[in-house]
Phi, psi and omega in degrees: 000321180302318182293321179296316179295318179298331179276001177092013179274131179270095186264146177216080182277155168276131179246147177224114184289345183278345182223149176284167175299143179291168179228162182213130174259143182234133175243122179243127180216117176059036179086352177259152178226155176224139181245140175236113188247141167254102188291328176044249185297335178298335177288351183254011183302137178246128184297339178302329178299320181292333185269003180290128184298326181296332177286323181289332172296319177296317180299317181295335182257359185280150174266329181225152180228145168228123179227125174273166184255004185299322182292341181295332181301323183257356183227059183294000000 
């Protein structure tokens, strides 16, 4: 998160104190890649985080978005 903020990215992650941040291993071979993920805290995502009005104000004013899909696994 420190590096993203230092680069000027306005980040607003969901945090869960009961689990560490997930990790991901990447294997790249001949231009193809494979990911092996330990979702950890992503498995604890709460949809209430998505419904906070202060985040939607940010979304409405943003020029670019980055959203990963790991939380979708536990929040269909």
